[in-house]
N, C-alpha and C positions, 0 to 999 in steps of 0.2 A: 231526732236532732241530726242535722246535716254533718257530713264528715268535714273536718278541717282541711283546708287546702294543703297539698303536699309542700314541704319546705323547698325553697328554690334550690338549695344545695343538692338535695336528693334528685330533683328533676334534671339538673345539669349533669349529674353523674350518670343517671339512667340513660339519658340521651347521648352520652359520650361527647358532650360539648366541652367539658373540661376534664382534666386528669385529677386524681386524688392529690397529687403533689401540688398542682396549681391551686386547688381549692384550699389546701392547708395553708399555703402562703397567703392567700387572700384573707382567710379567716384570721390569721395572725396579724395581718396589716389592719383589718377592720377593728380588732381588739385594741390595737395600739393607737390608731389615729381616729377611730370612730367612723361614721358614715355607714353606707350600706354595702352589702356584699357584692352586688353587681358592679358598683363603681370601683371597688377594690380590684375585681377581676379585670375590668377594662384598663385600669391604670397599670396593672402588671403585664398587660398585653396577652393575657390568657384567653380573652373573649372580646369580640368586637361588639360595638353598641347595637348594631342592627340585629345580631343573633340574640342578644340579651333581651331586647325589647320585644322581639317576635316570640320568645319563650314566655315572657311575662304576659303577653297578650293571650296566648293559649291557656295559661293558668287561669286567666280571668274570663275565659270563654268569649274573647273579643277577636275581631279581625285585625291583622297587622297589614299595613300598606307601605310599600316602598315608594315614596313620593317621586323618586327619580324615574320610576316606571309608571307613573300615574299622570294621565292627561288632565290637567286642572283647567277648568273653565274660568277665565278671568272675571267674567260677569258674576259667577257664583262666588268666587273668592272675595269679591268686593262687597258681599252682603254683610261682612263683618269689618268694622273699621280697624285700621292698623293698631291703634292704641289698645283695643280690646284683644286683638290677636296676639300682640306682644305681651300683654299682661298675663295671659293664660297659655301662651305658646300653643295656639290652636288656629287652624285655617280651614275654611270650607273647601271641599274638593269637587263635589258634584251633588246633584239631587237624584235620589234613587227612584226606582219604579213606584214606590209607595208614597212619593212626595216628601220624604224626609231629607233634611239637609245633612249630608254626610260630612262630618268634621274630623279632620286628622288632628290628634292631640298627643303630646308627649306624656301627659298624665290624665288619662281618661277617668280616673277615680275622683277627679276634682269636680264635685257636683256644683260648686259655685260657678265654675267656668262654664259648665253646660247651661246653667240658668242664664248667665250673661249673654251667651251666644244665642240662645233661644229668644231672649228679649229683643236684642238689637236686630236679629235677622227676621223676626216675626214668623218663624217656622219651627216645626217640631224637628228635633235634632237626634241623629244617631252617631255615636262616637266610634271612631276606629283609632288604632294605635300607630304612631309613627315615631321615628327617632327625633330627639330635640334638634339635632343638626339639620335634618331634612325639613322640619317645620320652619325653622329659622330661615333657611335658604328660600323656601317657598314664599314666606312673608316678605323677604327682601325683594324677591322677583315680582310679586303680584300686587303688593300693597304699599310698599315704601313710597311716601310722598303723595299718596292719594288724598284728595281734599284740596290740593293746589292745582285745580283743573285748568289747563291751559286754554280750554274752550272759553273761559270767562274773561280772557284778556280784553281789555278795552282798547283795541286797536283794529282798525279796518282800513288798510292802505293798499294802494296799487303798487306793485313792484316797479312800475315805470314812472311813478310820480315822485320825482326828486324833491319836491317841495315838502314831502312828508318825512324826509330823512330824520329831522329832529325828533319827530314823534316816535319813530322806530328806535332811535338811540335811547329814548327815555324808557322804552319797554324792555329792551333786550336784557337788562340786568335785573328785571323783576323775578321774584321767586318762581312763578309758574313756568317761565321760559327756561330758566336755568335748570330747574328740576326736570322738566320734560326732556331737555337735551341730555342731561346726565343719565336719566333713567333709560332713554332710548339706547345710548351707547352701552350702558351696563347690561341691558337686556340682550343686545346683539352679541356681546362678548359671552354671556352665559349660554346663549343658543348656539355657540360655536360658529357664528357668522363670519364670513371673510369680507363682506361689503355691506354698506348701508346705503340705500337709495331714497332720496327725498325728491319726489317728482310732482311738480305743480300741474294740476289739471284745470279745466275750465271752472269747476265749482268746488274743488277740494284738492288737498295734497295727499298723494298716495305714498305710503312708507313701505318699502320692501327690504328684505335682507336676503343675502345669498348664503345658503347653508348647503355644504357639500356640493357646491357647484350649481345649485338650482335656486332660482329666486322664489321667495314666498312673500305674499302680501300680509303684513302684520297689523296694519291699521290705516285709517284715513283721518286726516285732520281738517278742520274748517279752513277754507281758503284764506280767511282774514288773518290767520296766524302765521302764514308761510313766510312773509317778509321778516317777521321778528325772529323766527327760528333760524332762517338763513343768516341773518345779521349776527345772531349769537354765535353761530358756527364760524363765521368769518372773523369775528373778534378773537375767538379761541385759536383760530389758525393764522392769526396775524395777517389777514387779508384786508383789502380796501372795501369797506362796506358801502362807500359812495359809488363805486364802479360796478355797474351791472350790465354793461354792454359787451364786455370781453370775458373770455374764460380766465379763471385764476386758479392757482395751485398753492396749497399751504400744508402745514403739518400741525397736528394737535398732540400734545403730550399731557397726560394727567392720570388721575386715579379715579376709576369708575367701578362701582360695585366691589370696592376693596382690592382692586387689581391695578397695577401700573400699566396703562395702555398707550400705544403709539398709533396714531392714525394719519393717513395721507388724505387730504381733502382736495376735491376738485369741483369747481363750479362751472356751469355751462348755461349761457343765456338761451332760453327757449321762448316760444310765443306766449306762454302763460306765466313766465317768470324764470328765475334761476333754478336749474336742477343741480342738486348737490349729491355727489357720490363720495363716500368715505371708505377707504380701504383700511381694514384693521390689520395691522402688521403683527403677526404672531411670531414673537421672538423665539419661541420654542422650535420653530421650523429650522432655524439656522444651527441648532444644536443637534439636529437629527443625525442618526447614524445611517450609513448607506444600507445597512442590513434592515432598517425599518422602512425602506422605500418600496418594498414589494418585489425586488428582483428575484426572478427564478434563477436557479443555480447556474445554468449555462450562460444566461445573459450577464449575470454578475461577473463570472469568470472572464468573459470577453471584454467587458467594460474595464475590469480591474487590470487586465493585461495591457490596456492602453494608458490609463492614468498613472500607472507606476513606471512608465518609461520616462527617461530624463528629458525628452524633447518630442515635438510633434504637436498637431492640433487635434483637439477633441471638440466636436460640435454637438450641442444638445438642441434638438428641434421640436417644434410643436406650436400650437396656437397660444394666444395670450391666456394665462390662467391654467396652464397644463403642468405646472410644477417644475419648470426648467431651472429657475433660480434656486429652488430648494435642493434639487439634485446637485447643482454646482457647488452650493455652500456645503452640502454634506461631503462632497468630494474634497473641498478645500480643508474641511475639518480633519480628514484623513492625512492630507499632505502637509498640514501645518506643523512644522517641526522647527526647533530653534536654529538648525543649520540651513534652513531654506528661506530665501527672500521671496515673499509673495506680494504682488501689487495688483490691485484691481482698478478698473475704470468703469464707472456705472452711471446710469441716468434713470432714476435717482438712486443714491445710496440708501436703500430701505433699512438694511440691517447692518450694524457695526460689529465686525468680527475682531476679537482680540488677537493681537500679534500679527495683523495683516494691515498693510498700508492701502487705504481705499481713496480713490480720487473721484470727486463729484464733477460730472460734466457741467460746464457753464457756457453755453453758446454766446451769451451777451458779452462775455469776457474773452471770446474766441478760444475757449478751452473745449474743443470738440474731441470726438473720439480719436481721429487721426493725430491731432496735436498732443493729446494726453498720452497716446500710445508711443509716439516718438520720444517724449520726455521720459516715460517709464523705462524704455529700453536703454536709456543712459543712466539708469539707477541700479544697474547690475542685478536684474531680477533673475530668479530661477523659474518662477511660475508666474504667468500673467493671465488674469481673467478680464476679458472684454465683455461688457454687458450685452452687446448685440452687434452682429455684423450687419450694419445698416447700409453701407455703401462700398463702392469698389476700393477706395483709398484705405479705409479701415481694414477690409479683408486682405488687401495686398500686403500691408505692413504686418498684420498678424501672421500671415503665411511666411513671410520672410523671417520673422522672429522664430517661427516653428522650425525653419530650416537651419537656423544658426544657433541651435542648442538650447532653446527655451521650450517649456511646456506651456501651450496656449489653450485656454478654455474659453468657449464663447457659445452664444445662442444664435439661432437662425429660425425664421418663421417659414416652415415648410410642412407639408402634410405627412411625409414619411421620411425615412432615412435616405433612401436613394435619391429623392428629389433635391436633397441639399447640394449634390454635385451639380445638377442642372441649374439651380438657383445661383450658385457661385459663378458658373460660366456665363450665365445671363447678365451678371453684374459686370462682366468684362474681364474676369480673371482668366489667365491662360490655363487651359486644361492640364498642361504639364505641371504648373505650379500647384494646382489643386491636388493632383495625384501624388505629388512628392511630399506635400506638407500635411494633408489631412490623414490622420491615422485611424480615427473611429468616428462614427456618427451614431448618436443615440436619439431615437425619436420616442416620444412618450405622450400619453394622455392620462387623465385622472378619471377613474370610475368610482361610483359610490359603493361602499361596502354594505352588504346586506346586514340588517340588524341581527346580532347574534341572539337576542332575547325573544324575537317573535318569528324568525324565519321558519318556513315549513318545507320539509322535503317533498319532492314530487318526481315522478317518472315521466319525462317528456316523451312525446311521440317521436317516431323516426323522422317524420316530416319536419317537426320543430327543430330537431338536431341538425338535419340536413340544411335547413334554411339558415341556421346559425353559423354553419360552416364546418360542422363535424363530418368526417368520412364514416358514415354509418356502416357501410359495407365492411369496413375493417374492424368494427367493434365486436367484441365477444358478447357483450350484453349491454342493455340500455343503462346508462349511468344514472345515479341519483343526483339531482341538482336541487337547489333551493329557490324558493320564490319569496318575494317581499310581501309582508302582511301588514304590519303597522301596529305600534303600541305606544304607550306613554314614553318609553325610553327613547324612541326615535321620532317623537311628535307625529305619530301616525303615518310617517312616510314609508316605512319599511326599510329605510337605510340610515346608517349612522357612521360617519367618517368616510374617508376616501383612501384609495390606494392607486398606485400607478401601474399602467401596462407599458411595456417597453419593446423596442425593436432596435437591436444593436447590430450595426453593419461595420465589420472590420474591413479596412481598406487593404486587401491583400494584393499581391502582385498581379493577379488576374483582373481584379477590379480596377487597379491602376491602369492596366492596358486598355480596358473599356473606356475609362475616363479620357485618356489621351486620344483615343479614336473617336471621341464625341458620340459614343453609343447612346441610344435613347434610354430614358430612365427605366422603362419597363425591362429592357435587356439587362441593365445593371441589377435591377430587383431580382429577376429570375436567377441570375448567376449567384447573387448573395444568398438567396434562399437555398440554392443547391449546395452552397458551402456551409449551410447550417444556421443561417439567420432565421429566427422565428418572427413572422410578421406580427403586427400589433394585435390583430384579431386572434391569432393563434395563442398569443400570450394571455389575452383576455379570456379565451375559452378554457385555458388551463386553470385560470383562477376561478372560473365557474365550477370546474370539477373539484377544486379544493374547498368549495363552499364559501368562498370569500365574496362573491358577487353573483349577479343573476344574468340569464340569457338576455333579458330585456335591456339591462343596463349596458351590456356589451354592444348590442345592436344600436342603442341610442347614441353611443359615443364613438364607436369605431366603424368605419365603412367596411 
């Protein structure tokens, strides 16, 4: 006669997963309220659901899977209809080497569920254990709305055929279009995408999302559905669906995948129809702390010494999408106090900051950056943020404000910190005004962080280190670095999340003298480095040694 399985309480105590005190509390709660011991432990905070389910799986001799670390094939997941998946909280994740359909279930002892899945999928099934929350999230991502296939839309119109406008209007509110758009946005949010691209091609529409700064193609759609999808997005963004010859910009606010999402929508006429790009505005970025932005200690101290001064100009430079606005918002979060009057002028105002007056640029109403800045300076500000130094007039007014007791923050598009000086003088600003007003220039880029779950250590060769920019001759030993591998947690990319690399140039008296003398950018750079400025690549290499990113990623982003 086989031995009875060991009681759950004994297993949890033996493996030191809970204390005797917590176990006694949970048993008392179970006796009082009913239910099972595991749920009582979770409710008391003594045990998390994943640990409990993994322990139960071991007792049953079954495999436990963390679905957040599992790459699920959408085609395999769709072998089971949503209604069946939700009824039994089960979802297929892959087909194993023996041809069995591997199904993640929150209750693998449910033989009825296994029979139902086997019947609808028409395959032999092997069950693995997952948490109920993970299974529910996977169903929401891969199966919600299946069956309302947008491919079946009865519409086939040319984007340039205005006579078919009425037909498009009839289709855009139909369930397939609405569900497709909602699921597309929800999926992009779940994948941590920053942008969604819908690109009409000659025979199909390509859909791509930008995750951690890199575009990934996620699907293609039949060409005949493009007009209906674009029209639906235009209606949501309050744009003119009849106008297809000129670019349009709008904004979408709504609830997608259970989250409140804000998107900026841009349309662009192309030869095959209108291309749509949606920027997903992540409001969590405006609440970020400066300490979360990846500053090394020396760079942070240099930057902090500037933004805590009562006046002067601070410039954050870098290309589009390098995190300049996030850095400035994080800085304002530090400076935002009841005793301080902060006013911003932006184009567009993407994030609304509590306690700060924000001005939206409106060229049609002649509310330009210079006009807004002049008015702001009559509003008794202590700190002024100018979205971008686009022209000479804006830069000149901002610098005069910095010289008259205001702290001015702004952005500029340059490749590095010393180039900001040359850019301003090229705009027509007097070098003396630049040297007197600018206190600090922060250049930055965004690197992908290596995935902590699948990264692998390696010892690079001396040549690899030398090519990357390390001074190998001064190294005592070859350092251990990490390489990207790829797993379900990072969607097989090897990277998850991003961090910034910085270059902070303090405008010292010596740098001021070089600016006034119109010294070349390279001379200013050499002097700044001699005074302790760490170049972008040096900052990136330091983060490679910290295990945060890879040599390949630094070489991809930083020259």
